[in-house]
N, C-alpha and C positions, 0 to 999 in steps of 0.2 A: 119548664123548672117550675116547682110548686111554689104557691104563695109564701109559706113559711121559710122556705130556703131563699127565696128572692128577698124577704124581709132582713134574714139573717146576715145575706151579704150585702143589704143596704145600709144595715147597721154598722156592720165592720167597716166599710167604707168610709161613712161619715166619722166614726171614732179615730181611725187612721188619718184621715185628712184635717181633722180638728184637733186631732193629738189630745182627745180627753174621751171619757166615758159618756154616753148618753142613754137615755130611755127611748125607745121607738115603740110607738103604738099604731094601730089603724083605726080610725073611726069610721064606722059604717054610715054614719049619719051626717058628717062634715060637709059643708057645702064650699068650704075653703081647701083647695088642694094639700096645704101644709100649712102647719102652726108650730111655734117654737116658745116654749116657756124656758127663758134663760135665767129666770129668777131662781128657779129651783137649785138645790144643791148638786145635782146630776141633770143638766139640761134635757128636756123632755120634747122630743120632736112626735108630732102628730101628724100622719099621713091620711088623707080621705081614702076611702075603699076604692074610689074610682081611679086613683092613680096607678092602681096595680095593672090597670088595663092598658096603660100608656107608658112603656119604659122611657119615653123621651121626656115625659113631664117628670118622672122620679129623678132622671139625670138633672135636671134643671132644678129640682127641689134640693137635692143634694148638694149641688153647687152653692145654692144661696144660703142653705141652712149652715154650711161650713163656713161661709164668709161671716155670717152673723155670730157664730159662736166663736169665732176668732176674735172678732172686734168686740164681743160680750154686748151686743145691741139686739133688740126686740126685732123680730121679724114683721114687716109691715105687709099686710095683704094686698094693699094696693100697690105697692111697689112691686111685690112678686107677680102680681098680673101685669104691670108694665114690663116687667122682665121678659115674659113670657111672648108679648105682644112683638117686641123687638125682636125675638128670635124664631 
């Protein structure tokens, strides 16, 4: 599957599970696997380019982002890292 198709499907999945529209971008230089700006009118999800190499990491990011959007709370990088270590 091409990266663009993968990102489109990931965006659709987040929107379906969160029940609202999002903006999804990829950051080629980010060290954090995922970031979320919940303060924007349309929540902005940023995935590091490295996550495209690891579908399991994307799955975890999607679950965590959806939970944060539903609760309307910020995504804490340290909390996400702890979640990854437990799984």
